[in-house]
C-alpha positions as a Markdown table, in Angstrom:
| # | Residue | x | y | z |
|---|---|---|---|---|
| 1 | Unk | 3.4 | -12.2 | 1.6 |
| 2 | Unk | 0.6 | -10.6 | 3.2 |
| 3 | Unk | 1.7 | -8.9 | 6.1 |
| 4 | Unk | 0.4 | -9.5 | 9.2 |
| 5 | Unk | 1.1 | -6.0 | 11.1 |
| 6 | Unk | 2.4 | -2.8 | 10.2 |
| 7 | Unk | 5.7 | -3.5 | 11.6 |
| 8 | Unk | 5.8 | -5.5 | 8.9 |
| 9 | Unk | 5.3 | -3.0 | 6.2 |
| 10 | Unk | 8.8 | -2.1 | 4.0 |
| 11 | Unk | 10.8 | 0.8 | 5.7 |
| 12 | Unk | 9.7 | 3.2 | 3.2 |
| 13 | Unk | 6.5 | 2.8 | 3.9 |
| 14 | Unk | 6.6 | 2.5 | 7.9 |
| 15 | Unk | 9.1 | 5.3 | 7.8 |
| 16 | Unk | 7.3 | 8.1 | 6.0 |
| 17 | Unk | 3.5 | 7.9 | 6.6 |
| 18 | Unk | 1.5 | 8.1 | 9.6 |
| 19 | Unk | 0.0 | 5.3 | 11.6 |
| 20 | Unk | -3.4 | 5.0 | 10.5 |
| 21 | Unk | -2.2 | 5.5 | 6.5 |
| 22 | Unk | 0.1 | 2.5 | 7.3 |
| 23 | Unk | -3.3 | 0.8 | 8.6 |
| 24 | Unk | -4.8 | 1.7 | 5.7 |
| 25 | Unk | -2.1 | 0.5 | 3.4 |
| 26 | Unk | -1.5 | -3.2 | 4.9 |
| 27 | Unk | -4.9 | -3.2 | 4.5 |
| 28 | Unk | -5.1 | -2.7 | 0.9 |
| 29 | Unk | -2.5 | -4.7 | 0.3 |
| 30 | Unk | -3.4 | -7.5 | 1.8 |
| 31 | Unk | -6.8 | -7.5 | -0.3 |
| 32 | Unk | -4.9 | -7.0 | -3.2 |
| 33 | Unk | -2.3 | -9.9 | -2.6 |
| 34 | Unk | -5.7 | -11.8 | -2.4 |
| 35 | Unk | -7.7 | -10.3 | -5.3 |
| 36 | Unk | -5.0 | -10.3 | -7.9 |
| 37 | Unk | -3.4 | -14.3 | -7.1 |
| 38 | Unk | -4.3 | -15.0 | -10.8 |
| 39 | Unk | -2.0 | -13.6 | -13.1 |
| 40 | Unk | -4.5 | -12.5 | -15.6 |
| 41 | Unk | -6.2 | -9.7 | -13.4 |
| 42 | Unk | -3.1 | -8.2 | -13.7 |
| 43 | Unk | -1.8 | -5.2 | -16.0 |
| 44 | Unk | 0.9 | -6.7 | -18.2 |
| 45 | Unk | 3.8 | -8.9 | -16.8 |
| 46 | Unk | 3.5 | -6.9 | -13.3 |
| 47 | Unk | 3.9 | -9.2 | -10.1 |
| 48 | Unk | 1.5 | -10.1 | -7.7 |
| 49 | Unk | 3.6 | -8.1 | -5.3 |
| 50 | Unk | 4.2 | -5.0 | -7.7 |
| 51 | Unk | 0.3 | -4.9 | -8.3 |
| 52 | Unk | -0.3 | -5.5 | -4.6 |
| 53 | Unk | 1.6 | -2.4 | -3.6 |
| 54 | Unk | 0.4 | -0.2 | -6.5 |
| 55 | Unk | -3.2 | -0.8 | -5.2 |
| 56 | Unk | -1.6 | -0.2 | -1.4 |
| 57 | Unk | -0.4 | 3.6 | -2.5 |
| 58 | Unk | -3.6 | 4.1 | -4.3 |
| 59 | Unk | -5.6 | 3.3 | -1.3 |
| 60 | Unk | -3.2 | 5.6 | 0.7 |
| 61 | Unk | -3.3 | 8.6 | -1.3 |
| 62 | Unk | -7.5 | 8.6 | -1.5 |
| 63 | Unk | -7.1 | 10.0 | 2.0 |
| 64 | Unk | -3.7 | 11.3 | 2.6 |
| 65 | Unk | -1.4 | 13.7 | 0.6 |
| 66 | Unk | 2.1 | 14.7 | 1.2 |
| 67 | Unk | 2.4 | 18.4 | 2.3 |
| 68 | Unk | 5.2 | 20.8 | 1.3 |
| 69 | Unk | 6.8 | 19.8 | 4.4 |
| 70 | Unk | 7.1 | 16.3 | 2.4 |
| 71 | Unk | 5.2 | 14.5 | 5.1 |
| 72 | Unk | 2.0 | 12.7 | 4.7 |
| 73 | Unk | -1.3 | 14.7 | 5.7 |
| 74 | Unk | -4.9 | 13.5 | 6.0 |
| 75 | Unk | -6.8 | 15.3 | 3.1 |
């Protein structure tokens, strides 16, 4: 279920991340969705979707951090 645009992202992503971070999330998710289509490439019994979401959050966290104000800011 790759995302065509950021409007399709889960509400938890749309409501919390700045637009640029949403773009990063979408691109990372879509790439991971393709990369981990084969269950043998995933850890344990994680689903393809679960793995893609983990990869996407990891990509966001490379460039953004949650501040003391509970909002995401560029590093």
